[in-house]
N, C-alpha and C positions, 0 to 999 in steps of 0.2 A: 504493500500500500504506500501511497505517496507520503503519508504522515511518518512512516518508518524509514524513509529513504532520504537521500541528500536533497531532493527537491523541496522538502519542507523548510530547508534553510535558505532557499533562493526566493528573491522577491518576484512579484508578478511580471515585471518587465523582462527579467532574464528568462523566466519560464516561457513567456510569449515569444521571445526571440528564438527559443528552441522549437516551439510549435510551428513557427513560421517556416522552418526548414521542411515541414511535412506537407505543405499546402499543395504540392503537385498532385496528390491523390486524396480526395475527400474522405475515403475510407480510413485513412490514417487518423484523421481528426475524430471520426466516429468511434474508433477503437479507444483512442486516448480519453475521450469523454466518459468512457465506461470505468475508468480506473478509480476515480474518486470524485467527490462533490466539487472540490476546488477546480480540478481539471475541467469538469463538465461546465462549470460556470464561466471559466475563461474561454473555452471553445465557443460556447453559445453567445456570450455577450461581447466578445472581442474578436476572436479569429473569424468566426462565420460572418458576423455583421460587417467586418471590414471587407472580407472577400465578396460578400453579397453586394456591398455598395460599389465595388469595382466592376463586377460582372453582371449583376442583375439590378441596377439602380431603380428601374421602373417598377420593380416588384417589391422593393424594400419597404418595410413598415416598422414603426416603433413598437408594434405589438409583439410581445414575446411569443405568443401563440403563432403568429404569422411567420416569425423568424424560425421557429422550431419546425413548422410545416415545410418551409423552403429548404431547411437543412435536410429534412427527411426526403423531400423530393429529389434533392441533389444526389443523395447517396444510396437511396433504397429503390430496389425493384419491387413493384407491388405484389408480385407473385400471381400464380394462375387464378386463385380463388377471387382475389380482389379485381382481377381483370375480367371476371365473368366467365372464365373458361371452366373451372372445376367447381362443382358443388361441394357442400360440406361433406357429403357422404363419400365423394371421390377423394377428398383430402384425408379423410380418416383411413381409407383403404390404402392410399399411396402418399404417405407423408413426405417422401423425398421428392417426388415429381410435382406435388401440389403444395410446395412450400409457401409459407406466409412471407410477408416482406422481408427482404434480406439485402445485404450489401450488393450494389449493382455494378456491372461493368461500365466503363466509359468515364467521361469527365464531368465537369461542373455544368456544362452548357445547357441552358433551356432557351431555345430559339423560337422567335415568333415566325420565322420563315417556315419552320417545320409545321407549326400549327396552322398556318394559312393553307398548306398543302393538304391538310386533313379535313378542313371544314368545307361545307357546301358554299357555293358562290355567294348566296345571300347573307352569309355569316362571316365573310372574309374581313370585314372591318373590325370584328371582335379580336381582341388581343389574347391569343392562346399561345402560350410558350410550352414547347415540348422538348424532351431530351434528345440528344443525338441518336441517330439510328445506327444499328438495329436494336440497341438495348440488349437485354438478357434473352437468351434463347432457351426455351423450356420444351422438352419433348413431353407430349401427353397423348396417350392412346396412339393413334396412327399419324399424328402430325407434330410438327415443330412450330411453336408459337414464339414470335418476337414481341416481347412486352415493352410498352412505352408508358411514360408518365409525364404529367405536365400540370399547368395551372392557368386559369383565366385571370387576367388583370381586371379588377373591379367587376367581378362576375355578374352581380345583380344589376349592372347597367348595360349588359350585353344583349344583343339580339337573340342569342341562344337562350339566355335566361327568360326573356320575354316570350319566346316561342314555347318553352317548356311550361312556364307558369301560366301563360294565357290559354294554352290548350289543356291545362290541368292534367298534364301527363302523369301517369301513375308511377310512383317510385318503385324500384325493385329492391329486394333484400340482398343487395350486393354492397357490403360495407366498404367505406373509403379506407384506403391503406394509409392515409396521411393525416387524418383527423378523427374525431369521434363520431362522425356521421354514420348511422347504421343503414341508411338506404341511399340509393343513387338513381339517376335517370340514365336510360339507355339512349345514347346519342344516335345510334344507328336506326333504331325503330322510330325515333323522333325526326328522322330525315335531316339531321344536322350535319352529317358527314358528306363528303364529296361523292357525287354520283360517279359510277364507273368502276368502283372497286370490285363489285360483283360478288358472286357466291361460288362456293365449292360445289362439286357435283352432288353432294348430299344435302345441299341447301344451307350449309353453314356460311355466314358472311365471311369474306376474306378479311375485313377489318371491323372491329368492334371497339367501342369506347364508352365509358361510364363517367358521369360527372356528379359530384356531391354539391350540396347547397353552398359550400365554401369555394366552389370552382376548381377543386382538385380533380384531375383526370387520370384514369387508369384504363389501359386498353391493350389490345393485341392484334397483330396481323399475321398471316400465315401464307406460305407457299408463293403467292404472287407479290413481288416487291412493290412497295408503295410508290417509290420514286424511280420508275423505270425511264 
């Protein structure tokens, strides 16, 4: 533990200088934050906020909950269950392939360009930031799923929100991987995703995505590359 090591004798500035050497991979900070309360506080309130202000300034908020969600979005893959692929019964039978959120491959980037390519034309003015592709690859049953994650800026001012709320779309029992929301909307069935992605031969959509009321997005695509 940190209290029993030499780190307990170092002031915060020196510890932060050490942590700065780890910024090339967000997973390093996620692991360090698990060591002790002091490290977790420094990572969340200094390291991540500084990095976020540099790379995601338009998404940055003073709210600790928002910063924590952005941190999780940056470093966590939502897992098959939160991406709407595996039901709870599948997760119970196959815990390895139907994992819950876990440390993701890739880098920090959440890009609006990626979000624009996902949304239908009438929603292109909404600011959806998505991780770099292809994200984490998960085999499940007969397919490989490429999982993605992202967030809408000011979600409740977007056209997607107005479409979902105005049509009184029913929420589904697919929990958000990045906050406490227990239900999400299916963007595919709400016709919010770009046309042309198509379906598999068995009727499964090539691309699916779910959004919670806080604007956090989890989804998956398979077989046919999104950006050909």
